[in-house]
C-alpha positions in Angstrom: 107.8 67.3 86.9 110.3 67.3 89.5 111.1 68.7 92.7 113.9 70.7 94.3 115.0 69.6 97.9 117.7 70.3 100.6 117.4 69.1 104.4 114.9 71.5 105.3 112.8 72.6 102.2 111.4 71.5 99.3 110.0 73.4 96.3 106.9 71.0 95.6 106.1 70.1 91.9 108.8 71.8 89.5 108.0 73.0 85.4 111.0 73.6 83.6 110.3 76.5 80.9 111.2 75.4 77.7 109.1 77.3 75.3 109.4 81.1 74.7 105.7 81.6 75.6 106.3 79.8 79.1 109.4 81.7 79.6 107.4 85.0 79.0 104.5 84.3 80.9 106.1 82.3 83.8 103.6 81.7 86.8 101.4 84.7 85.6 98.7 85.1 86.9 98.8 82.4 89.5 99.9 78.7 89.5 100.3 76.0 92.1 104.0 74.4 90.7 106.9 76.1 90.8 108.7 77.2 87.7 112.8 77.1 86.9 113.9 79.4 84.0 117.4 79.3 82.6 117.9 83.1 83.0 119.2 85.7 85.4 116.3 88.1 85.1 112.6 87.8 85.6 109.8 90.0 85.9 106.6 90.5 87.3 104.4 92.3 84.8 100.9 90.7 84.7 101.3 89.3 87.9 98.2 90.1 90.8 100.3 88.7 93.6 104.1 88.5 95.0 106.3 85.9 93.7 109.0 84.0 95.3 112.4 84.3 93.0 115.3 82.1 93.6 118.5 82.5 91.8 120.4 79.2 91.7 124.0 78.8 90.9 126.4 76.3 89.6 125.4 72.6 91.3 122.0 74.4 92.2 123.3 76.6 94.9 121.4 79.0 96.2 122.6 82.6 95.3 119.9 84.7 96.3 116.4 84.3 97.5 113.7 87.4 97.6 109.8 88.1 97.4 109.1 90.4 94.6 105.8 92.6 94.0 104.2 93.1 90.9 105.4 94.9 88.2 109.2 94.6 88.9 112.2 93.2 87.0 114.4 91.0 89.2 118.1 90.7 87.8 120.3 88.1 89.6 123.6 88.3 88.2 125.4 85.4 89.7 122.4 83.2 88.9 122.6 80.3 86.3 119.0 79.7 86.9 116.0 81.3 88.5 113.2 79.4 90.4 109.9 81.0 90.5 107.8 80.1 93.6 104.2 80.8 94.2 103.6 83.3 97.1 102.3 80.6 99.5 106.0 78.7 99.7 108.7 79.8 102.0 111.7 80.3 100.3 115.0 78.3 100.5 118.4 79.8 102.5 121.1 81.2 100.8 124.0 78.7 100.3 122.1 76.0 100.6 122.4 73.2 97.8 118.9 72.0 96.1 118.7 68.5 94.8 116.9 67.8 91.9 114.6 64.6 92.5 
């Protein structure tokens, strides 16, 4: 596990999704850790709560950040990575560079 940080924001514990099953299930149904996926899209099928979704570009720069309702598909075309956050975590600002610690 690791964390992403900027001067004003911290992700909390992050787990990288490396297996097919972990990528498919994501944070379903509710988790306390954040999840990092090498992807440009995610879904919230099976979620009971909103999900924080952060698109990360080259160098872990935040290219998009939004809250997503259950039963949705999110496409972030300019992202190389997607960080899924539990509903109680704040989202980082677009344009911020995150450091992996």
